[in-house]
C-alpha positions in Angstrom: 158.7 269.1 49.6 160.3 270.7 46.5 158.3 271.7 43.5 158.4 269.1 40.7 160.0 270.3 37.5 157.6 268.3 35.3 153.9 267.3 35.7 151.3 265.8 33.5 147.7 266.8 33.2 145.4 264.0 32.1 142.2 264.6 30.3 139.5 261.9 29.9 137.2 261.2 27.0 133.5 261.4 26.5 131.1 259.9 29.1 134.0 259.5 31.5 135.6 261.2 34.5 139.1 261.5 35.8 139.1 258.0 37.3 139.3 256.7 33.7 142.9 258.0 33.6 143.9 256.4 36.9 145.9 253.5 35.5 147.8 255.6 33.0 148.4 258.2 35.7 149.9 255.6 38.0 152.1 254.3 35.3 153.4 257.8 34.5 154.0 258.5 38.2 156.2 255.4 38.3 158.3 257.1 35.6 158.8 260.1 37.9 156.0 262.5 36.7 153.6 264.3 39.0 150.2 263.5 37.5 147.0 265.4 37.8 143.6 264.4 36.4 140.8 266.8 35.5 137.1 266.0 35.4 135.2 268.2 33.0 131.6 268.0 31.9 132.2 266.3 28.6 128.5 266.1 27.6 127.0 269.2 29.2 129.8 271.8 29.4 130.6 274.2 26.6 134.0 274.3 24.9 134.7 277.6 26.7 134.0 276.0 30.0 136.3 273.2 29.2 139.1 275.5 28.2 138.7 277.7 31.3 138.8 274.6 33.5 142.0 273.4 31.8 143.6 276.9 32.2 142.7 277.0 35.9 144.0 273.5 36.6 147.3 274.1 34.8 147.9 277.4 36.7 147.3 275.5 39.9 149.9 272.8 39.3 153.2 273.7 41.1 155.5 272.6 38.3 157.9 274.3 35.9 156.5 272.4 32.9 153.1 270.8 32.5 152.6 268.2 29.8 149.1 267.2 28.6 147.8 263.8 27.7 144.3 263.6 26.4 142.2 260.5 25.5 139.7 260.7 22.7 137.6 263.9 23.3 140.1 264.9 25.9 142.8 265.1 23.2 140.5 267.3 21.0 139.9 269.6 23.9 143.6 269.7 24.6 144.3 270.9 21.0 141.6 273.5 21.3 143.3 274.8 24.4 146.7 274.9 22.7 145.2 277.0 19.9 144.6 279.9 22.2 147.1 279.6 25.0 150.2 281.7 25.6 151.1 279.7 28.7 154.9 279.2 28.8 154.5 276.2 31.2 153.0 274.0 28.5 155.4 271.1 27.6 154.6 268.2 25.2 151.1 266.9 24.4 150.1 263.3 23.6 146.8 262.5 22.0 145.3 259.0 22.6 142.7 257.9 20.0 141.7 261.5 19.4 139.8 262.2 16.2 141.5 265.5 15.6 140.9 265.3 11.8 137.1 265.0 12.4 135.0 262.2 13.8 132.9 260.0 11.6 131.3 258.5 14.7 130.2 261.9 15.9 128.8 262.8 12.5 126.9 259.6 12.3 125.4 259.9 15.8 124.5 263.6 15.2 122.1 262.6 12.5 119.8 260.9 15.0 118.0 262.3 18.0 119.3 259.6 20.3 122.8 260.2 19.0 122.6 263.9 19.6 121.5 263.2 23.2 124.5 260.9 23.7 126.9 263.5 22.4 125.4 266.5 24.2 127.4 269.6 23.8 130.6 267.8 22.7 129.2 268.1 19.1 130.5 271.7 19.4 133.9 270.4 20.5 134.3 267.9 17.7 133.2 270.3 15.0 134.9 269.6 11.7 138.3 268.8 13.0 141.6 270.7 12.8 143.7 271.6 9.7 147.0 271.3 11.5 149.0 271.7 14.7 150.4 275.0 16.0 154.2 274.7 15.4 154.8 276.2 18.9 153.9 272.9 20.4 155.3 269.4 20.3 152.4 267.0 19.8 152.4 263.2 19.4 149.5 260.9 18.6 148.8 257.3 19.3 146.1 255.5 17.4 144.6 252.1 18.1 144.1 249.4 15.4 142.2 246.8 17.4 138.7 247.0 15.8 136.7 246.1 18.9 133.4 247.5 20.0 129.9 248.3 18.7 131.2 251.2 16.7 132.9 248.9 14.2 129.5 247.8 12.8 127.1 250.6 13.9 129.2 253.6 12.9 130.7 252.2 9.7 134.2 253.3 10.6 137.0 253.3 8.0 139.5 250.5 8.6 141.8 250.3 10.5 140.2 251.7 13.6 140.0 251.2 17.4 136.3 250.6 17.5 135.4 254.3 17.9 138.0 256.3 15.9 139.7 255.5 12.6 143.4 255.7 12.4 143.3 258.3 9.7 141.2 260.5 11.9 144.1 260.8 14.3 146.6 262.2 11.7 147.2 265.9 11.3 149.9 268.0 9.5 152.4 269.2 12.1 152.2 266.2 14.4 155.7 265.5 15.7 155.2 261.7 15.7 152.4 259.3 15.1 152.2 255.7 16.3 149.7 252.9 15.7 149.4 250.2 18.3 147.1 247.1 18.4 144.8 248.4 21.1 141.1 249.3 21.3 139.7 252.7 22.1 139.2 252.1 25.8 141.8 249.4 26.0 144.6 251.9 25.3 144.1 253.4 28.7 145.2 250.1 30.3 147.9 249.2 27.9 151.5 249.0 29.2 152.8 249.6 25.6 150.8 252.8 25.4 151.9 254.0 28.8 155.5 253.3 27.9 155.3 255.2 24.6 153.5 258.1 26.3 156.4 258.4 28.7 158.9 258.1 25.8 157.3 261.0 24.0 157.1 263.2 27.1 160.8 262.6 27.6 162.2 263.0 24.1 159.4 264.4 21.8 159.2 261.2 19.8 158.0 257.6 20.3 160.3 254.7 20.7 160.9 252.7 17.5 
């Protein structure tokens, strides 16, 4: 079997594992991409451990180009990886509901003992957010505007939001394209519209109008 030219590495969000990316991965596979999902210890692993796991997984993928798609925390970890990598295999990156400008939800939870327990070591990963995107990389972001979930009330998120992340938290200078769709934070992983736009960005570096 020949080596695929392009593959996609899928990174799940907080409290999840690689199975959370199954539906999106299957959709991207139907578009011709070889898809690989990585499980990382989102609550207990350190940022350095996450970055090392990503680096190892990318090196193990037999493809000329590896794109990255990260949901929520997975997108934040993906950007941290891009900050330090010199890997020429990296293609385009799509962030799904990722609070790359800082997370109000994480800051609110971190003020309480129970919240700090729920966040675990990912407090280190969220930090204070990014100031911009490294121009070496083509990064797109999809935000959700369906305000569904306990976070809408309990976390006092700015509107519009997806129930966990405010739209404004997904914007950064240097992002190649940004799109808002009427989906919730978890629902975007099962949205055909999101999957279609992810594939469009991976192909062309911008979302469909």
